[in-house]
N, C-alpha and C positions, 0 to 999 in steps of 0.2 A: 202139220198144217194140212188142211184139205186142199185138194186140187180143183175143187168145184168153185166156180166164180160165185162169190157170195157178197151180199151187201151187208155191211155192218151198220146197224141203226142204233143211235143213242139220242134220246130226247129230241127227236125230230130231225137229227142230222144223220147222214149216212155217208159211207165211203165204199166205193167199188174197188177193192184192193187190186185185182188184176189190171183194171183200167189205169189206176194210179201208177202201178209199177211200169206199165207200158209207156206212160207219159214221162216217168222218171228217166227211163232209158233214152228217150228223145232229148231231154235236157243234157244228159251226160254225153251223148253222141255229139250234140251241137257244140258243147264246150271243147270236146276233143277236135272237132273239125275246125273250129275257130282257132285253136292253138296251132294246127297245121298251117292255116292261112297266115297267121301271125309269123310263124317261123319262115315261111316263104318270103313274106314282106321284109322281115329283118335281114334275111340273107340277100335279097335283091337290093335293098338300100345299102347294105354293106359292100356289095360288089360294085355298085355305082360310085360310092364314095361321095365326097362333096363336089358336085359338078356344076354348081350355079355360076361359078366364075366370080372374080373379084371386082368386076365393073359395077357401075351404078345400078344396073338392072339386077344383077346377081345379089347385090347387097340389099336392094329393095325387096327382092323375093325372100331372102333369108329372114328379113325383119318380120314377115308375115307367115313364114313357113316353119322355122326351126322350133319355136315354142310349141306350136300345135303338133308338130311331128313328135316331139318328146312327150307331150301330154298323151297322145294316142298310144305311143309305145309303152307308156307307164300304165295306162288304163286297160288296154286290151288283155294283158295277162290276168288282171283282176276280174275282167269280164269272163274269161275262160274258167277261172276258178269258181266264180259265182254261179255260172251255169251248172258246173259239175256238182257244186254244193247243193243247189236246188234239186238236182236229180237224186243225190244221195239222201237228202232230207225227205223227199217224196217216197223213195223206196223204203226208208226206215219207218215212215208213218204208216205205210200200207202193211209192212211186216208186223209192226206193233199192234195195229188194229186186228190183224188176223190172229196173232197170239192171244190177244184179249178175248176175241170171239171164241177161239178154241178152248181157252181156260173156262169161259162161261159155259160152253157146251159140256165140257167134262164135269163141271161142278153140278149141273142140273141133271146129268144123265146117271149119276151115281146115287 
């Protein structure tokens, strides 16, 4: 693979492989950072335990809080994985485009 930043053009479309790879890393990093935030949140909530109390105010709070809390704790790991998958997909797309361009270069140089 060439180290020179090249644009791959196909039928009016183009891809700047190094730029796409740089963006891919940002998605992967963001997914990892969000995972760290999630872990701190889960640890903090676990350390606090259930502290709303059993009175009417605590029960009213639980009614509007527990389901949303569980939904967020279920969704956030999926978001982390999704961001990392986007990064991986972008990286693979840039690599595949570069391999295709290299193969075409080799084909027409011989």
